[in-house]
PyMOL CGO cylinders between C-alpha atoms (Angstrom):
from pymol import cmd
from pymol.cgo import CYLINDER

trace = [
    CYLINDER, 59.55, 160.44, 142.77, 57.32, 158.74, 145.34, 0.3, 1, 1, 1, 1, 1, 1,
    CYLINDER, 57.32, 158.74, 145.34, 59.15, 156.29, 147.57, 0.3, 1, 1, 1, 1, 1, 1,
    CYLINDER, 59.15, 156.29, 147.57, 57.41, 152.94, 148.01, 0.3, 1, 1, 1, 1, 1, 1,
    CYLINDER, 57.41, 152.94, 148.01, 57.79, 151.90, 151.64, 0.3, 1, 1, 1, 1, 1, 1,
    CYLINDER, 57.79, 151.90, 151.64, 56.76, 148.54, 152.98, 0.3, 1, 1, 1, 1, 1, 1,
    CYLINDER, 56.76, 148.54, 152.98, 53.69, 148.76, 155.20, 0.3, 1, 1, 1, 1, 1, 1,
    CYLINDER, 53.69, 148.76, 155.20, 54.55, 145.39, 156.75, 0.3, 1, 1, 1, 1, 1, 1,
    CYLINDER, 54.55, 145.39, 156.75, 54.69, 146.30, 160.43, 0.3, 1, 1, 1, 1, 1, 1,
    CYLINDER, 54.69, 146.30, 160.43, 51.16, 145.47, 161.47, 0.3, 1, 1, 1, 1, 1, 1,
    CYLINDER, 51.16, 145.47, 161.47, 50.72, 142.64, 158.95, 0.3, 1, 1, 1, 1, 1, 1,
    CYLINDER, 50.72, 142.64, 158.95, 53.89, 140.66, 159.56, 0.3, 1, 1, 1, 1, 1, 1,
    CYLINDER, 53.89, 140.66, 159.56, 54.65, 138.29, 162.39, 0.3, 1, 1, 1, 1, 1, 1,
    CYLINDER, 54.65, 138.29, 162.39, 58.12, 139.82, 162.65, 0.3, 1, 1, 1, 1, 1, 1,
    CYLINDER, 58.12, 139.82, 162.65, 60.37, 142.40, 161.04, 0.3, 1, 1, 1, 1, 1, 1,
    CYLINDER, 60.37, 142.40, 161.04, 61.76, 139.91, 158.49, 0.3, 1, 1, 1, 1, 1, 1,
    CYLINDER, 61.76, 139.91, 158.49, 59.37, 140.91, 155.71, 0.3, 1, 1, 1, 1, 1, 1,
    CYLINDER, 59.37, 140.91, 155.71, 59.96, 144.63, 156.16, 0.3, 1, 1, 1, 1, 1, 1,
    CYLINDER, 59.96, 144.63, 156.16, 63.73, 144.19, 156.00, 0.3, 1, 1, 1, 1, 1, 1,
    CYLINDER, 63.73, 144.19, 156.00, 63.49, 141.78, 153.06, 0.3, 1, 1, 1, 1, 1, 1,
    CYLINDER, 63.49, 141.78, 153.06, 61.27, 143.96, 150.91, 0.3, 1, 1, 1, 1, 1, 1,
    CYLINDER, 61.27, 143.96, 150.91, 63.36, 147.06, 151.52, 0.3, 1, 1, 1, 1, 1, 1,
    CYLINDER, 63.36, 147.06, 151.52, 66.26, 145.24, 149.79, 0.3, 1, 1, 1, 1, 1, 1,
    CYLINDER, 66.26, 145.24, 149.79, 64.30, 145.19, 146.52, 0.3, 1, 1, 1, 1, 1, 1,
    CYLINDER, 64.30, 145.19, 146.52, 62.83, 147.77, 144.23, 0.3, 1, 1, 1, 1, 1, 1,
    CYLINDER, 62.83, 147.77, 144.23, 59.05, 147.40, 144.06, 0.3, 1, 1, 1, 1, 1, 1,
    CYLINDER, 59.05, 147.40, 144.06, 59.09, 145.69, 140.64, 0.3, 1, 1, 1, 1, 1, 1,
    CYLINDER, 59.09, 145.69, 140.64, 57.28, 142.49, 139.67, 0.3, 1, 1, 1, 1, 1, 1,
    CYLINDER, 57.28, 142.49, 139.67, 60.59, 141.21, 138.26, 0.3, 1, 1, 1, 1, 1, 1,
    CYLINDER, 60.59, 141.21, 138.26, 61.77, 140.74, 141.86, 0.3, 1, 1, 1, 1, 1, 1,
    CYLINDER, 61.77, 140.74, 141.86, 58.94, 138.40, 142.86, 0.3, 1, 1, 1, 1, 1, 1,
    CYLINDER, 58.94, 138.40, 142.86, 60.82, 135.10, 142.49, 0.3, 1, 1, 1, 1, 1, 1,
    CYLINDER, 60.82, 135.10, 142.49, 63.85, 136.30, 144.46, 0.3, 1, 1, 1, 1, 1, 1,
    CYLINDER, 63.85, 136.30, 144.46, 61.59, 137.60, 147.22, 0.3, 1, 1, 1, 1, 1, 1,
    CYLINDER, 61.59, 137.60, 147.22, 59.62, 134.35, 147.32, 0.3, 1, 1, 1, 1, 1, 1,
    CYLINDER, 59.62, 134.35, 147.32, 62.87, 132.36, 147.49, 0.3, 1, 1, 1, 1, 1, 1,
    CYLINDER, 62.87, 132.36, 147.49, 63.97, 134.35, 150.53, 0.3, 1, 1, 1, 1, 1, 1,
    CYLINDER, 63.97, 134.35, 150.53, 60.56, 133.93, 152.18, 0.3, 1, 1, 1, 1, 1, 1,
    CYLINDER, 60.56, 133.93, 152.18, 60.59, 130.16, 151.51, 0.3, 1, 1, 1, 1, 1, 1,
    CYLINDER, 60.59, 130.16, 151.51, 64.08, 129.85, 152.98, 0.3, 1, 1, 1, 1, 1, 1,
    CYLINDER, 64.08, 129.85, 152.98, 63.22, 131.92, 156.06, 0.3, 1, 1, 1, 1, 1, 1,
    CYLINDER, 63.22, 131.92, 156.06, 59.84, 130.43, 156.99, 0.3, 1, 1, 1, 1, 1, 1,
    CYLINDER, 59.84, 130.43, 156.99, 60.13, 127.02, 155.29, 0.3, 1, 1, 1, 1, 1, 1,
    CYLINDER, 60.13, 127.02, 155.29, 57.00, 127.90, 153.30, 0.3, 1, 1, 1, 1, 1, 1,
    CYLINDER, 57.00, 127.90, 153.30, 55.25, 130.99, 151.94, 0.3, 1, 1, 1, 1, 1, 1,
    CYLINDER, 55.25, 130.99, 151.94, 52.75, 132.08, 154.60, 0.3, 1, 1, 1, 1, 1, 1,
    CYLINDER, 52.75, 132.08, 154.60, 49.67, 134.13, 153.75, 0.3, 1, 1, 1, 1, 1, 1,
    CYLINDER, 49.67, 134.13, 153.75, 50.90, 137.18, 155.67, 0.3, 1, 1, 1, 1, 1, 1,
    CYLINDER, 50.90, 137.18, 155.67, 54.05, 137.21, 153.52, 0.3, 1, 1, 1, 1, 1, 1,
    CYLINDER, 54.05, 137.21, 153.52, 51.96, 136.96, 150.36, 0.3, 1, 1, 1, 1, 1, 1,
    CYLINDER, 51.96, 136.96, 150.36, 49.92, 139.96, 151.54, 0.3, 1, 1, 1, 1, 1, 1,
    CYLINDER, 49.92, 139.96, 151.54, 53.05, 141.99, 152.25, 0.3, 1, 1, 1, 1, 1, 1,
    CYLINDER, 53.05, 141.99, 152.25, 54.51, 141.13, 148.85, 0.3, 1, 1, 1, 1, 1, 1,
    CYLINDER, 54.51, 141.13, 148.85, 51.19, 141.93, 147.17, 0.3, 1, 1, 1, 1, 1, 1,
    CYLINDER, 51.19, 141.93, 147.17, 51.08, 145.36, 148.80, 0.3, 1, 1, 1, 1, 1, 1,
    CYLINDER, 51.08, 145.36, 148.80, 54.73, 146.11, 148.09, 0.3, 1, 1, 1, 1, 1, 1,
    CYLINDER, 54.73, 146.11, 148.09, 54.83, 144.98, 144.46, 0.3, 1, 1, 1, 1, 1, 1,
    CYLINDER, 54.83, 144.98, 144.46, 51.28, 146.18, 143.73, 0.3, 1, 1, 1, 1, 1, 1,
    CYLINDER, 51.28, 146.18, 143.73, 50.32, 142.70, 142.53, 0.3, 1, 1, 1, 1, 1, 1,
    CYLINDER, 50.32, 142.70, 142.53, 47.11, 140.87, 143.29, 0.3, 1, 1, 1, 1, 1, 1,
    CYLINDER, 47.11, 140.87, 143.29, 47.10, 138.04, 145.80, 0.3, 1, 1, 1, 1, 1, 1,
    CYLINDER, 47.10, 138.04, 145.80, 45.90, 135.81, 142.94, 0.3, 1, 1, 1, 1, 1, 1,
    CYLINDER, 45.90, 135.81, 142.94, 49.04, 136.59, 140.91, 0.3, 1, 1, 1, 1, 1, 1,
    CYLINDER, 49.04, 136.59, 140.91, 51.29, 135.76, 143.86, 0.3, 1, 1, 1, 1, 1, 1,
    CYLINDER, 51.29, 135.76, 143.86, 49.34, 132.59, 144.64, 0.3, 1, 1, 1, 1, 1, 1,
    CYLINDER, 49.34, 132.59, 144.64, 49.63, 131.56, 140.97, 0.3, 1, 1, 1, 1, 1, 1,
    CYLINDER, 49.63, 131.56, 140.97, 53.40, 131.84, 141.07, 0.3, 1, 1, 1, 1, 1, 1,
    CYLINDER, 53.40, 131.84, 141.07, 53.71, 130.08, 144.43, 0.3, 1, 1, 1, 1, 1, 1,
    CYLINDER, 53.71, 130.08, 144.43, 51.58, 127.15, 143.28, 0.3, 1, 1, 1, 1, 1, 1,
    CYLINDER, 51.58, 127.15, 143.28, 53.21, 126.95, 139.83, 0.3, 1, 1, 1, 1, 1, 1,
    CYLINDER, 53.21, 126.95, 139.83, 56.76, 126.36, 141.07, 0.3, 1, 1, 1, 1, 1, 1,
    CYLINDER, 56.76, 126.36, 141.07, 57.37, 123.17, 143.04, 0.3, 1, 1, 1, 1, 1, 1,
    CYLINDER, 57.37, 123.17, 143.04, 60.10, 124.92, 145.05, 0.3, 1, 1, 1, 1, 1, 1,
    CYLINDER, 60.10, 124.92, 145.05, 57.48, 126.89, 146.92, 0.3, 1, 1, 1, 1, 1, 1,
    CYLINDER, 57.48, 126.89, 146.92, 54.94, 125.52, 149.36, 0.3, 1, 1, 1, 1, 1, 1,
    CYLINDER, 54.94, 125.52, 149.36, 51.95, 127.03, 151.13, 0.3, 1, 1, 1, 1, 1, 1,
    CYLINDER, 51.95, 127.03, 151.13, 52.21, 124.67, 154.10, 0.3, 1, 1, 1, 1, 1, 1,
    CYLINDER, 52.21, 124.67, 154.10, 55.03, 124.35, 156.59, 0.3, 1, 1, 1, 1, 1, 1,
    CYLINDER, 55.03, 124.35, 156.59, 57.23, 121.33, 155.96, 0.3, 1, 1, 1, 1, 1, 1,
    CYLINDER, 57.23, 121.33, 155.96, 58.62, 119.12, 158.65, 0.3, 1, 1, 1, 1, 1, 1,
    CYLINDER, 58.62, 119.12, 158.65, 62.14, 119.37, 159.93, 0.3, 1, 1, 1, 1, 1, 1,
    CYLINDER, 62.14, 119.37, 159.93, 62.85, 116.34, 157.73, 0.3, 1, 1, 1, 1, 1, 1,
    CYLINDER, 62.85, 116.34, 157.73, 61.19, 116.47, 154.33, 0.3, 1, 1, 1, 1, 1, 1,
    CYLINDER, 61.19, 116.47, 154.33, 61.03, 113.04, 152.74, 0.3, 1, 1, 1, 1, 1, 1,
    CYLINDER, 61.03, 113.04, 152.74, 60.44, 113.14, 149.00, 0.3, 1, 1, 1, 1, 1, 1,
    CYLINDER, 60.44, 113.14, 149.00, 59.90, 109.88, 147.14, 0.3, 1, 1, 1, 1, 1, 1,
    CYLINDER, 59.90, 109.88, 147.14, 60.40, 109.82, 143.39, 0.3, 1, 1, 1, 1, 1, 1,
    CYLINDER, 60.40, 109.82, 143.39, 57.50, 108.32, 141.48, 0.3, 1, 1, 1, 1, 1, 1,
    CYLINDER, 57.50, 108.32, 141.48, 58.96, 109.09, 138.06, 0.3, 1, 1, 1, 1, 1, 1,
    CYLINDER, 58.96, 109.09, 138.06, 59.02, 106.32, 135.46, 0.3, 1, 1, 1, 1, 1, 1,
    CYLINDER, 59.02, 106.32, 135.46, 62.42, 104.80, 136.27, 0.3, 1, 1, 1, 1, 1, 1,
    CYLINDER, 62.42, 104.80, 136.27, 61.78, 104.83, 140.02, 0.3, 1, 1, 1, 1, 1, 1,
    CYLINDER, 61.78, 104.83, 140.02, 58.18, 103.66, 139.71, 0.3, 1, 1, 1, 1, 1, 1,
    CYLINDER, 58.18, 103.66, 139.71, 59.17, 100.68, 137.54, 0.3, 1, 1, 1, 1, 1, 1,
    CYLINDER, 59.17, 100.68, 137.54, 61.76, 99.72, 140.16, 0.3, 1, 1, 1, 1, 1, 1,
    CYLINDER, 61.76, 99.72, 140.16, 59.34, 99.80, 143.08, 0.3, 1, 1, 1, 1, 1, 1,
    CYLINDER, 59.34, 99.80, 143.08, 59.13, 103.32, 144.47, 0.3, 1, 1, 1, 1, 1, 1,
    CYLINDER, 59.13, 103.32, 144.47, 55.37, 102.93, 145.00, 0.3, 1, 1, 1, 1, 1, 1,
    CYLINDER, 55.37, 102.93, 145.00, 56.11, 100.35, 147.72, 0.3, 1, 1, 1, 1, 1, 1,
    CYLINDER, 56.11, 100.35, 147.72, 58.45, 102.86, 149.38, 0.3, 1, 1, 1, 1, 1, 1,
    CYLINDER, 58.45, 102.86, 149.38, 55.74, 105.53, 149.24, 0.3, 1, 1, 1, 1, 1, 1,
    CYLINDER, 55.74, 105.53, 149.24, 53.18, 103.11, 150.70, 0.3, 1, 1, 1, 1, 1, 1,
    CYLINDER, 53.18, 103.11, 150.70, 55.56, 102.33, 153.56, 0.3, 1, 1, 1, 1, 1, 1,
    CYLINDER, 55.56, 102.33, 153.56, 56.25, 106.02, 154.21, 0.3, 1, 1, 1, 1, 1, 1,
    CYLINDER, 56.25, 106.02, 154.21, 52.50, 106.75, 154.39, 0.3, 1, 1, 1, 1, 1, 1,
    CYLINDER, 52.50, 106.75, 154.39, 52.00, 103.84, 156.79, 0.3, 1, 1, 1, 1, 1, 1,
    CYLINDER, 52.00, 103.84, 156.79, 55.04, 104.60, 158.92, 0.3, 1, 1, 1, 1, 1, 1,
    CYLINDER, 55.04, 104.60, 158.92, 54.48, 108.34, 159.23, 0.3, 1, 1, 1, 1, 1, 1,
    CYLINDER, 54.48, 108.34, 159.23, 50.69, 108.18, 159.18, 0.3, 1, 1, 1, 1, 1, 1,
    CYLINDER, 50.69, 108.18, 159.18, 50.48, 111.07, 156.69, 0.3, 1, 1, 1, 1, 1, 1,
    CYLINDER, 50.48, 111.07, 156.69, 49.78, 111.53, 153.00, 0.3, 1, 1, 1, 1, 1, 1,
    CYLINDER, 49.78, 111.53, 153.00, 51.99, 113.32, 150.48, 0.3, 1, 1, 1, 1, 1, 1,
    CYLINDER, 51.99, 113.32, 150.48, 51.77, 117.06, 151.06, 0.3, 1, 1, 1, 1, 1, 1,
    CYLINDER, 51.77, 117.06, 151.06, 51.23, 116.62, 154.80, 0.3, 1, 1, 1, 1, 1, 1,
    CYLINDER, 51.23, 116.62, 154.80, 53.39, 117.07, 157.88, 0.3, 1, 1, 1, 1, 1, 1,
    CYLINDER, 53.39, 117.07, 157.88, 53.34, 114.95, 161.03, 0.3, 1, 1, 1, 1, 1, 1,
    CYLINDER, 53.34, 114.95, 161.03, 51.63, 116.56, 164.02, 0.3, 1, 1, 1, 1, 1, 1,
    CYLINDER, 51.63, 116.56, 164.02, 54.96, 116.87, 165.84, 0.3, 1, 1, 1, 1, 1, 1,
    CYLINDER, 54.96, 116.87, 165.84, 56.45, 118.77, 162.87, 0.3, 1, 1, 1, 1, 1, 1,
    CYLINDER, 56.45, 118.77, 162.87, 59.34, 116.32, 162.46, 0.3, 1, 1, 1, 1, 1, 1,
    CYLINDER, 59.34, 116.32, 162.46, 58.43, 114.77, 159.10, 0.3, 1, 1, 1, 1, 1, 1,
    CYLINDER, 58.43, 114.77, 159.10, 56.74, 115.88, 155.92, 0.3, 1, 1, 1, 1, 1, 1,
    CYLINDER, 56.74, 115.88, 155.92, 56.15, 113.71, 152.89, 0.3, 1, 1, 1, 1, 1, 1,
    CYLINDER, 56.15, 113.71, 152.89, 55.97, 114.55, 149.23, 0.3, 1, 1, 1, 1, 1, 1,
    CYLINDER, 55.97, 114.55, 149.23, 56.05, 112.78, 145.92, 0.3, 1, 1, 1, 1, 1, 1,
    CYLINDER, 56.05, 112.78, 145.92, 58.36, 113.95, 143.17, 0.3, 1, 1, 1, 1, 1, 1,
    CYLINDER, 58.36, 113.95, 143.17, 58.58, 113.01, 139.54, 0.3, 1, 1, 1, 1, 1, 1,
    CYLINDER, 58.58, 113.01, 139.54, 62.33, 113.08, 138.99, 0.3, 1, 1, 1, 1, 1, 1,
    CYLINDER, 62.33, 113.08, 138.99, 65.34, 114.07, 141.02, 0.3, 1, 1, 1, 1, 1, 1,
    CYLINDER, 65.34, 114.07, 141.02, 67.80, 113.43, 138.18, 0.3, 1, 1, 1, 1, 1, 1,
    CYLINDER, 67.80, 113.43, 138.18, 69.18, 110.21, 139.64, 0.3, 1, 1, 1, 1, 1, 1,
    CYLINDER, 69.18, 110.21, 139.64, 67.46, 107.67, 137.40, 0.3, 1, 1, 1, 1, 1, 1,
    CYLINDER, 67.46, 107.67, 137.40, 70.56, 105.47, 137.35, 0.3, 1, 1, 1, 1, 1, 1,
    CYLINDER, 70.56, 105.47, 137.35, 70.13, 104.98, 141.10, 0.3, 1, 1, 1, 1, 1, 1,
    CYLINDER, 70.13, 104.98, 141.10, 66.39, 104.21, 140.90, 0.3, 1, 1, 1, 1, 1, 1,
    CYLINDER, 66.39, 104.21, 140.90, 64.39, 103.95, 143.00, 0.3, 1, 1, 1, 1, 1, 1,
    CYLINDER, 64.39, 103.95, 143.00, 65.34, 107.01, 145.04, 0.3, 1, 1, 1, 1, 1, 1,
    CYLINDER, 65.34, 107.01, 145.04, 64.04, 109.11, 147.87, 0.3, 1, 1, 1, 1, 1, 1,
    CYLINDER, 64.04, 109.11, 147.87, 65.50, 112.22, 149.42, 0.3, 1, 1, 1, 1, 1, 1,
    CYLINDER, 65.50, 112.22, 149.42, 65.57, 113.59, 152.94, 0.3, 1, 1, 1, 1, 1, 1,
    CYLINDER, 65.57, 113.59, 152.94, 66.14, 117.35, 152.95, 0.3, 1, 1, 1, 1, 1, 1,
    CYLINDER, 66.14, 117.35, 152.95, 67.74, 117.01, 149.53, 0.3, 1, 1, 1, 1, 1, 1,
    CYLINDER, 67.74, 117.01, 149.53, 70.11, 114.15, 150.41, 0.3, 1, 1, 1, 1, 1, 1,
    CYLINDER, 70.11, 114.15, 150.41, 69.60, 111.38, 147.85, 0.3, 1, 1, 1, 1, 1, 1,
    CYLINDER, 69.60, 111.38, 147.85, 69.18, 107.75, 148.89, 0.3, 1, 1, 1, 1, 1, 1,
    CYLINDER, 69.18, 107.75, 148.89, 69.63, 105.59, 145.79, 0.3, 1, 1, 1, 1, 1, 1,
    CYLINDER, 69.63, 105.59, 145.79, 68.83, 101.95, 145.15, 0.3, 1, 1, 1, 1, 1, 1,
    CYLINDER, 68.83, 101.95, 145.15, 66.25, 102.52, 147.86, 0.3, 1, 1, 1, 1, 1, 1,
    CYLINDER, 66.25, 102.52, 147.86, 64.20, 99.85, 149.56, 0.3, 1, 1, 1, 1, 1, 1,
    CYLINDER, 64.20, 99.85, 149.56, 61.45, 99.82, 152.14, 0.3, 1, 1, 1, 1, 1, 1,
    CYLINDER, 61.45, 99.82, 152.14, 64.07, 98.62, 154.63, 0.3, 1, 1, 1, 1, 1, 1,
    CYLINDER, 64.07, 98.62, 154.63, 66.34, 101.57, 153.80, 0.3, 1, 1, 1, 1, 1, 1,
    CYLINDER, 66.34, 101.57, 153.80, 63.47, 103.99, 154.33, 0.3, 1, 1, 1, 1, 1, 1,
    CYLINDER, 63.47, 103.99, 154.33, 62.71, 102.38, 157.70, 0.3, 1, 1, 1, 1, 1, 1,
    CYLINDER, 62.71, 102.38, 157.70, 66.39, 102.62, 158.67, 0.3, 1, 1, 1, 1, 1, 1,
    CYLINDER, 66.39, 102.62, 158.67, 66.56, 106.33, 157.79, 0.3, 1, 1, 1, 1, 1, 1,
    CYLINDER, 66.56, 106.33, 157.79, 63.31, 107.09, 159.66, 0.3, 1, 1, 1, 1, 1, 1,
    CYLINDER, 63.31, 107.09, 159.66, 64.55, 105.12, 162.69, 0.3, 1, 1, 1, 1, 1, 1,
    CYLINDER, 64.55, 105.12, 162.69, 67.83, 107.09, 162.71, 0.3, 1, 1, 1, 1, 1, 1,
    CYLINDER, 67.83, 107.09, 162.71, 65.94, 110.40, 162.60, 0.3, 1, 1, 1, 1, 1, 1,
    CYLINDER, 65.94, 110.40, 162.60, 63.58, 109.32, 165.38, 0.3, 1, 1, 1, 1, 1, 1,
    CYLINDER, 63.58, 109.32, 165.38, 66.55, 108.28, 167.55, 0.3, 1, 1, 1, 1, 1, 1,
    CYLINDER, 66.55, 108.28, 167.55, 68.37, 111.54, 166.79, 0.3, 1, 1, 1, 1, 1, 1,
    CYLINDER, 68.37, 111.54, 166.79, 65.31, 113.68, 167.58, 0.3, 1, 1, 1, 1, 1, 1,
    CYLINDER, 65.31, 113.68, 167.58, 64.31, 111.65, 170.63, 0.3, 1, 1, 1, 1, 1, 1,
    CYLINDER, 64.31, 111.65, 170.63, 60.70, 111.19, 169.50, 0.3, 1, 1, 1, 1, 1, 1,
]
cmd.load_cgo(trace, "trace")
């Protein structure tokens, strides 16, 4: 039986991908677990990792890209150290989350899906975080801020800026 070795050495930025892929059999069924590990390690799914996975699992880059872009857990761009996600689902929207999003755009000078130049903040819009009773809500790295206001967003951003010294 032919052994499928990862040819990651020259393609990867480090040995992480080689070690990761060697933990899995080269089966398409392992794609999601591999992508989860890549997302956790890099904070996004870089192109070089997609190439390594493609080679290892014998899948096309298009297939991998399709999976990465289908699941909201994965991202193709690096996120900031603090990822602010504002819920624009029905309950939150009705209770004013659009004003919070407008303030975040203004304050951070970025649009949803973008990261500040200094890499501290990224911004995204979500549709539901499962906290409709606390609407409107936003999260920072998964921590939920309920009954949110523009003032609360400003307070959280100010605390992060003070903590990071930016």
